[in-house]
Legacy VTK file of the C-alpha trace (Angstrom):
# vtk DataFile Version 3.0
C-alpha trace
ASCII
DATASET POLYDATA
POINTS 111 float
67.202 161.322 71.845
64.922 164.301 71.163
61.320 163.421 70.438
60.037 166.949 69.724
60.329 170.552 70.830
59.181 174.082 70.354
61.117 177.356 70.177
59.050 180.279 71.397
61.579 182.811 70.102
61.575 181.598 66.498
58.015 180.215 66.642
59.072 176.859 65.333
58.138 173.296 66.155
60.420 170.299 65.597
59.417 166.624 65.462
62.153 164.053 65.108
61.508 162.095 61.883
62.895 158.962 63.542
59.516 158.719 65.267
57.435 159.107 62.084
55.724 155.798 62.685
53.874 157.141 65.780
50.124 157.549 65.158
49.147 160.897 63.688
46.925 161.734 66.696
49.950 161.323 69.025
52.099 163.518 66.793
49.387 166.222 66.785
49.045 165.996 70.561
52.812 166.358 71.029
52.853 169.401 68.742
49.994 170.970 70.679
51.731 170.339 74.036
55.028 171.817 72.916
53.582 174.876 71.191
51.192 175.627 74.086
54.094 175.349 76.481
56.172 177.957 74.726
53.136 180.172 74.173
52.296 180.186 77.846
55.764 180.082 79.365
58.149 181.342 76.705
61.604 180.017 75.989
62.414 176.674 74.410
60.780 173.385 75.366
62.109 169.961 74.455
60.774 166.418 75.089
63.729 164.088 75.143
64.201 160.363 75.844
66.971 159.538 78.272
69.254 156.507 77.914
67.018 154.456 80.226
63.896 155.355 78.228
62.450 157.981 80.537
60.854 160.954 78.771
62.241 164.142 80.166
60.972 167.673 79.717
63.639 170.297 79.240
63.085 174.009 79.193
65.511 176.818 78.665
65.506 180.527 78.029
67.643 183.300 76.783
69.323 185.266 79.543
67.671 188.343 78.058
64.102 186.997 78.287
62.404 189.103 80.928
59.065 187.371 80.403
60.213 183.814 81.228
58.487 182.563 84.369
60.554 179.741 85.922
58.022 178.970 88.621
55.243 178.884 86.004
57.377 176.573 83.886
57.834 174.071 86.752
54.088 174.149 87.434
53.299 173.614 83.720
55.665 170.620 83.565
53.958 169.110 86.638
50.548 169.741 85.084
51.595 168.048 81.816
53.007 165.058 83.678
49.744 164.588 85.588
47.300 165.332 82.776
49.094 163.358 80.050
50.447 160.534 82.248
48.951 157.733 80.175
50.260 159.086 76.875
53.717 159.785 78.339
53.902 156.308 79.900
52.913 154.796 76.548
55.602 156.831 74.750
58.232 155.601 77.238
57.164 151.989 76.721
57.187 152.489 72.938
60.723 153.880 73.093
61.953 151.114 75.359
60.493 148.389 73.160
61.442 149.748 69.714
64.638 151.695 70.381
66.158 150.000 73.400
65.363 146.496 72.224
62.793 145.819 74.906
65.438 145.725 77.626
65.899 147.802 80.713
69.212 149.082 81.959
71.385 146.164 82.994
70.125 143.974 80.130
67.096 142.681 81.997
64.181 141.496 79.843
61.120 143.723 80.044
58.447 141.196 79.456
LINES 1 112
111 0 1 2 3 4 5 6 7 8 9 10 11 12 13 14 15 16 17 18 19 20 21 22 23 24 25 26 27 28 29 30 31 32 33 34 35 36 37 38 39 40 41 42 43 44 45 46 47 48 49 50 51 52 53 54 55 56 57 58 59 60 61 62 63 64 65 66 67 68 69 70 71 72 73 74 75 76 77 78 79 80 81 82 83 84 85 86 87 88 89 90 91 92 93 94 95 96 97 98 99 100 101 102 103 104 105 106 107 108 109 110
């Protein structure tokens, strides 16, 4: 399930309205992260929850994009994961509790 994303080609940001109940400060932080990513690296950047609740960063580019820096993209993802670890961990926990029913894969109770 997509949480949010940014398209550097169209200069658009998307936030999934399913997550409208997140605090406004978190929504603003997510927008900032996505837009900065595409401003610095180009392409399209998506933050997406996997079936097990992990938050995954996906990035893609047009085959005609000569400015896209794949090494820079991987470094930026690593930087985001380190710098925003607490927020990302909290988002994963939020998703698991509210959208996966508080259960891990294999129907084990979380708490």
